[in-house]
N, C-alpha and C positions, 0 to 999 in steps of 0.2 A: 576370573573373577573382578567385576566390574569395581573399580577404586574412585572412579569421580565421575560426573558427569557436568558438563557446561550446557548451557542454555544463552544464547544469543539473540536478542529481538531487537527489531528496528522499527519504528515506529516515523513515519513521514506525516504530519501533519501537515499546517495552512500555511502552504511558502516555504519559509527557513526555519521553522517550528518543528524538529525533529526531537525523536530520544532515541538515546541507543543503550544498552544494558547488557550486562553480564550475568550470568548468577549461578554460582559455581557451587555442589553438594560434592562435599568429601568424606567420601566411605571407609579412610583409613583414618581419620581423625576425629568423624562424626559430629559434622559440622557445614553449615552452609554460609553462603556471604554472597554479596554484590563487589564485583572487581570495579571499584569508584573508578576508576585511571581509564574503565574504557567507555568514560562517557566521552569522551571529544571535546577539542577546544570550541568547538561550533554550537554548545550545546546550550543557550538561553534564549529565556523566552522575550520574545518581542512583542509591544507594546503595540495593538491593530485594532481599529473598531471591527466588530462584527460584521461582516459584510453579508457573506451569504449564511452565514450560522455560526453560531459558539460553539457548538455544543464540544467540539472540541479540547476547548481551551480549560473545561473540568477533568477530560483526559489526562492530559498533558502535564497539569499540574500535580494532579494526584502521582502520576509515573514516577513524575521526578522526586515526589516525595516521600516513595517507599523506598527509594534510592539510599541509605545510610550505611554507616559501617556495622552495622550491627550483625554481630556472629549468634544465626541460628543453632541451635545446639539440640541434638537426638543422642539416643540410647545406642548400643548394638543389638538391642530386642528391636528397637525402631527399625534402624538401619536393616535386617535380616528379613523384618515384616514386607517394609518397601522393595529392596532387591527379589523380594519373592512373587510381590505383584507386579512387580516391573517389565518380570521376566512372564507371567501368564497373559500380560497385554500384546505381547507379539508383536508392540509399536512399530519397528520397523521390517517386518518379515516382508517381502515381497516389495518394499518401496524404493520408488527411485528418486535420488533427489534433484532439484532442478537446480542450473545453475545459478552461481552466487559471485558477485563480485562486488567489493567496496564501493566502488565508483560504475553505477550501472546508467545510461545513457537515457533510461525511462526508469523513473521510478515508482514502486506499488508503495500502497499505505501500509503495508505490513510486510518482513519476509522474518526468517528464523532459521539458525544454526543448531545441531544441538551433536556434542562433539562427546563421547562414551568412552574414557579410559580406561584401560582393563589391566591384568597381567601378559596380557599377550600382547599389546599395544594399542593403538585405538581407532576408534569408527565416527565418521563424521558424515551427518543428512542435513540439508539444506533445502530449503522452501519458501515457498511466497503464496503457493496457488493449494499445492497441492498435499494438503494436512495427512500426516499419517493416520492410516486408522487408528482408535482409540485413542487419542489426543485430547478426549473429554477424559477420560477413565483417568490419564496420565495427570493431568491437571486434577484430579480429586485424590490421586494418591500423594501427589507431591503436596498440597493442602493437609493431608492428614500428618504428613511428616514433619513441614515446619511451619504449620501453623497460618501460611497465607497462599493469595492466588498468585503463584509464579506466573505462568504462562498467561494470566489476564484474563480469564474465558471471560469474566464478567464484562468486560470490556469491550470483547469481540464480538458481542451481542450486539455493538454500533459501527463496525468496522463491515464495509462490503467484500465478506472473502468469503470462498466455499465453504470454510467452518459451518455456520451458521444458513448461508444463502444459495440460492441459486442464481447465478448469472448467466441472462440470455439473450438474446440481439434486441428484444423487444422492452427489458427492464432487470429491475432486479425482484425476488420472489421470495419469500418468508412461507415456508409449509404450503406452500401451492399459490399464493394469495399475492398476486402482482400490487408492490408498495408504491404509492403516489408520492411522485417528486414534488420537493416543498420547495428550493431553489436551486439557482445552477451558477457558478461563476468562471470566469475563465478569464486570463493573463497571457501576456506576452509581451518578454522583456529585452533588452540587450543586456546581456551576461556583465559587458565589463560598460564604463564604469561601472564598476559595484553601485547598487540601489536595493533597497527595499522595494520587493515589484508590485505594480499597480494594476486593480481589476481592468480589464479592458469591458468588460460585460458583465452584467449581474440580473440573471433573471431571476425574477420572484410569483409564484405560481399562486400564494398567498394572497399578494398585491396584484396580480393581473399584470407588471409592468416588466418593463426592458428597459437597464439603464446602464450607462457608459458611452461609449464611442457610437451607438444606436440606440436613440430613445425615443420608447412607443409602447403601445399597448401590447400586452406579448397578446401571440395567437397561440394557445396550447396544443392546439393541435398540429401545427407548423411545426415546432420545438418536439415533438414527443414523434414523428416522423422523421423527423432529421437523424433524433438520435437512433430511433430504431434503422433504419434506412441503412445510416455506416457503423451499424454496429458498434456505438460509442462505452456502452457499461461492456462493453466482452474486450475493451484495451486493454485492461489487466493481465489479458491471460498471453501465454508468448506464443501464439500463432499470429498475432499483432506487430508481433517486433522484427519479423523477417529481415526486412528492409534495414531495424537498425543494426542486427547481426550480418548484415554484411557487408556493409560499407561506411566507415566515419564519414559524418560530415567534414566539407573543405575548410570550414571557417569552425572550431572547436570550442574559442570565445566570440559565439557568433548571439545567437537568441535563446533563451528558456521562456518557459509555458509551464501553465498549469492551467487543471481542468477540476474542480468540485460541484459533488453533485450532495446534495442531502436530501432523503427521503423521509416519508412519517418514519415516527419511531425514533428520529435521530438516531437513522443508521449515514453512514458516513464513506461515500464512495471519492477517493483522491488521486488522482496520476498526476505524474510533472516530469517534464524531461530536461533534457540539458542539448540543444540544438539539432534534436531529431524527435521523431513524433512516431507516433502509431501507424500501421499500413493504411489504413484508409482516411489518415487526418487530410489528406491532400484534396481527395473527393469530397470531401466535407465542405472544404475551404472554397472550391471550384462553386458549389452551388449556393455557395453562403454569399459570394460575390453575384450572382446574379441574382438573388433575392434581394439583396440587402444594398448592393452596389459600393458596398464596401470590403475592404481583403479583411475582416477579421483576425482573422487566422493567421496571417502573413506568410501567407504562403509564396508571396513572390520574393522573401527570402533566403529561399531552400534554390541550392546549384539547378542547375539542368540537370547532371547526373544523377544527383539523387531525386529529382524530379521522376525520371524514368523508372527508376526504382520504386517509386510510390507509385506509380500508374502498373507496372507490372504486377508487385506484389497485393497493391489495393484491389486490383482487375478482378485477380485470381478467386480472391474470397469473397467480393460481390456477386460473383459469379454464378458462386454454389446455390 
């Protein structure tokens, strides 16, 4: 018999703006609640100008507003109905968990851990991209039980994950239609001494401009070609993190970075790294040096040993 379900979700928005929550459903006491202590000490809103896009601000504010000390109560009949419907979902049948660590060298926009406690023990399932089948159905029965969107399906429609979108080498697709890119923002900064990271590059497809370390009129075709050529939209998948799994950087207090893209419909794609990068990052950086004459991606800060691994893993991906 299931006694408790814990749903822990992590959202990584604009650089230092993150949200971490744990929602517990207790079937022994017929109630549900947030574990407020799970917020963490770094969970505070930074005042920033909306450089690339401000869509994330409303989402982040609402996520934090929902985390209250309120206890949501339900009846024994409600609990039995939920558990019956949950069993029929077969939510985690044939599910393969993704590796999850509280510190990742490359962080994604969204990740989740579900722990199910029962009289026989417990089972833990974690994922960042491979959402369990019937995840939307799970959200529906949770909403029916406690009265609100616990797993934030409303906001998942604004997050570039495979739950609602297809992420391909040439872009992000919704129901077979490729989304147009509105803006792109990139930052690369020294991790210590600590400071709020500043963007190095802001590309606006609305204004046809490139601002930051390079100032020029936007060449749309060139930017879109580079994103596709080096599979940038697919950097959120584990298959592009082989280098980061193979070897730690020489200087763990070196350089951090982030990349954000916003598509039509206010769909956010976001990734950031702690002194490590996706496998085709260096290949992209080298081409940008050739085109712009500026090391915008700061690949000269990467050690020779790491460069060899990026060359190996990146070349293997691009040769397929």
